[in-house]
N, C-alpha and C positions, 0 to 999 in steps of 0.2 A: 636351401638358399637358392635363389634364381641366378642363372648365368648372367654376369654383368654385360657381356657382349650382346646377349639377347635383349636385355633391357635397353641398352643403348640403341640397338637396331629398332626397337619398338618406338622409342622416343623420336628417333630420326624419321620414322614413318609418320608419326603424328605431325611433325613439323611439315613434312612433304604434303600431307593431306590438307593442312591449313593453307599452305601456299596454293595448292590446286583449287581449293574452294574459292580463294580470293580471285584467282585468274578466271575460273568458271563464271563466277558472279559478274565480273567485269565484262567478259566477252558476251554473256547472254543476258545482261541486264537484270540479274536477280535482285529482287527488292531487298533493301537494307535490313528489314526485320527478319527475312529469311536467312540472310547472310549472318546476322547476329546470332540467330538460333543455332545454325550449323556450327559456328565457332564455339558457342556455349557448350554444345554437346561434345565436340572434339576436346575442349578443355577439360570436361568431366573425365573423359578417357585418359587424358594426360595425367591428371591428378591420381587416378587409380594406378597407372603405370608407375608413377613416382613413389607410390607407397609400397611397391614390391621390394622385398628385402632379399 
């Protein structure tokens, strides 16, 4: 069984990454399709983290 604090830390890191991507995209004019793809990939990681028991 995985350590719950480690999972929580990983989930928090994913949220931080999503926020960072949003700010980066806004500051540097990242195209919407690239932003969408990045968020899609981060969401895939988040789902995998959520399945850790």
